[in-house]
C-alpha positions in Angstrom: -130.5 -1.1 70.0 -131.7 0.9 73.1 -130.9 4.2 71.3 -133.0 3.1 68.3 -136.0 2.4 70.5 -135.6 5.8 72.2 -135.5 7.5 68.8 -138.5 5.6 67.6 -140.4 6.4 70.8 -139.6 10.1 70.4 -140.7 10.1 66.8 -144.0 8.4 67.7 -144.6 10.8 70.6 -144.0 13.8 68.3 -146.3 12.3 65.7 -149.1 12.0 68.3 -148.7 15.6 69.5 -148.9 16.8 65.9 -152.0 14.7 65.4 -153.6 16.2 68.5 -152.9 19.7 67.2 -154.4 18.9 63.9 -157.5 17.5 65.6 -157.8 20.5 67.8 -157.6 22.8 64.8 -160.4 20.9 63.0 -162.5 21.2 66.2 -162.8 24.9 65.8 -166.3 26.3 66.4 -168.6 26.1 63.4 -170.6 29.2 62.4 -174.4 29.2 62.4 -175.9 26.8 59.8 -176.5 28.8 56.6 -180.1 27.6 56.3 -180.8 28.9 59.8 -179.1 32.2 59.0 -181.1 32.7 55.8 -184.4 31.9 57.6 -183.6 34.4 60.4 -182.9 37.1 57.8 -186.4 36.7 56.5 -187.9 37.0 60.0 -190.7 35.1 61.6 -188.8 33.4 64.5 -188.4 33.8 68.2 -184.8 34.0 69.5 -184.9 32.8 73.2 -181.6 33.9 74.7 -180.1 33.1 78.1 -178.5 36.1 79.8 -174.7 36.7 79.7 -172.2 35.2 82.1 -173.3 36.0 85.6 -171.0 35.1 88.5 -170.9 38.3 90.6 -173.0 38.0 93.8 -175.8 35.6 94.6 -179.5 35.5 94.3 -180.9 36.1 97.8 -184.1 34.6 99.2 -185.8 38.0 98.9 -184.9 39.4 95.5 -185.7 43.0 94.9 -185.6 43.6 91.1 -184.5 47.3 91.5 -181.7 46.3 93.9 -179.0 44.5 92.0 -177.2 43.8 95.3 -179.9 41.2 96.0 -179.1 39.2 92.8 -176.4 37.5 90.8 -175.0 39.9 88.3 -173.1 39.9 84.9 -169.4 39.5 85.0 -167.2 41.9 83.0 -167.0 39.1 80.4 -170.7 38.8 80.4 -171.2 42.5 79.8 -168.7 42.5 77.0 -170.3 39.5 75.3 -173.8 40.9 75.7 -172.7 44.0 73.6 -171.1 41.7 71.0 -174.3 39.6 70.8 -176.3 42.6 69.6 -173.5 43.7 67.3 -173.4 40.2 65.7 -177.2 40.2 64.9 -176.9 43.6 63.3 -173.7 42.5 61.4 -175.5 39.4 60.1 -178.6 41.4 59.0 -180.9 39.5 61.4 -183.9 41.9 61.9 -185.2 42.3 65.4 -188.6 43.6 66.5 -188.3 46.2 69.3 -188.8 46.3 72.1 -187.1 43.0 73.0 -188.6 41.2 76.1 -186.4 40.7 79.2 -186.8 39.1 82.6 -186.9 41.6 85.4 -183.6 40.5 86.9 -180.6 42.9 86.7 -178.5 40.3 84.7 -181.2 39.8 82.1 -182.1 43.5 81.8 -178.4 44.5 81.5 -177.8 41.8 78.9 -180.7 43.1 76.8 -179.8 46.8 77.2 -176.1 46.2 76.4 -177.1 44.2 73.3 -180.0 46.4 72.0 -180.0 49.7 73.9 -181.9 50.9 77.0 -184.8 52.3 74.9 -185.4 49.0 73.1 -186.0 46.8 76.1 -189.3 45.9 77.8 -189.5 44.1 81.1 -191.9 41.2 81.3 -192.4 39.7 84.8 -193.5 36.4 83.3 -189.9 35.3 82.7 -189.4 35.2 86.5 -191.5 32.1 86.4 -189.0 30.4 84.1 -186.3 31.2 86.6 -188.4 29.6 89.3 -188.6 26.3 87.4 -185.0 25.6 88.6 -186.1 25.8 92.2 -188.8 24.1 94.2 -192.1 24.3 92.3 -195.0 22.0 92.4 -196.0 19.9 89.4 -199.1 22.1 89.0 -196.9 25.3 89.1 -194.5 23.8 86.5 -197.4 22.8 84.2 -198.9 26.3 84.5 -195.6 28.0 83.7 -194.9 25.7 80.7 -198.4 26.3 79.4 -197.8 30.1 79.6 -194.5 29.6 77.9 -196.1 27.8 75.0 -198.6 30.7 74.6 -195.7 33.2 74.5 -193.7 31.1 72.0 -196.7 30.6 69.7 -196.9 34.3 68.9 -195.9 35.0 65.3 -193.6 38.1 65.1 -194.4 41.1 63.0 -193.7 40.4 59.3 -190.0 40.6 58.4 -188.7 40.6 62.0 -187.8 38.2 64.8 -188.9 38.4 68.4 -186.0 38.3 71.0 -186.5 37.2 74.6 -183.6 37.6 77.1 -184.3 35.3 80.1 -183.1 32.2 81.9 -182.0 28.6 81.3 -184.4 25.7 82.0 -183.8 22.6 84.0 -182.6 19.6 81.9 -185.4 18.1 79.9 -187.9 20.8 80.8 -189.2 23.6 78.5 -186.4 24.6 76.1 -183.9 22.7 78.2 -180.5 23.7 79.4 -179.0 26.8 77.7 -175.4 28.1 78.1 -174.7 31.8 78.8 -175.9 33.8 75.7 -176.9 30.6 74.0 -179.9 30.9 71.7 -182.8 28.7 71.0 -184.4 29.4 67.6 -188.2 28.8 67.8 -190.6 28.8 64.9 -194.1 29.9 66.2 -197.1 28.3 64.6 -199.7 30.8 65.9 -202.0 30.8 68.9 -203.1 27.3 69.9 -200.8 25.6 67.3 -197.6 25.3 69.3 -194.1 25.9 68.1 -191.0 24.1 66.7 -187.4 24.3 67.9 -185.4 24.5 64.6 -181.9 25.2 65.9 -179.7 26.2 68.8 -176.4 28.1 68.7 -173.9 29.3 71.2 -172.5 32.8 71.6 -169.2 31.7 70.0 -171.0 30.2 67.0 -172.9 33.4 66.5 -169.9 35.6 67.0 -167.8 33.5 64.6 -170.3 33.5 61.8 -168.9 35.6 58.9 
């Protein structure tokens, strides 16, 4: 009788393992939603992208933009994925208006240049203010930055193209919210003074896995 119970237990255990494997296979990353992809191919959106994985070094109290040693920098994986990000947009026929806008940090600039080419990147100091939102800012400073952010995201791209911004994540519940490395927030601008809508978000893996 004991042997029967052992056999039954082993059978049940094996069944559970198989079920977990099936569940894991079903949990594979989904590609970008087809409606979002079709919209992006027609242009008219802002792609707000967080920089690639950055775990080399630390941001010092006195950051010198031209001196990457004073900042946190892209890892090798972050550099590799940044190049793949640009390749994915081109492969998926998502038109980008050049130059793309990047925060002045080394990690954001490098992400943009690896994805789109050095000649296609324009540095905009405003995005440093978004970085500062994760530090100690006053309510007045936060409100001012978010107001400027709205003005930036209201701008309608040149017909048939999408605007790309490479910058930073936001604190939870503020602005565009938390964004993973090379995560993208898809914004639909409504024009100056009319605000914007967030229509989708996707991760680097979701973009890269889209056929």
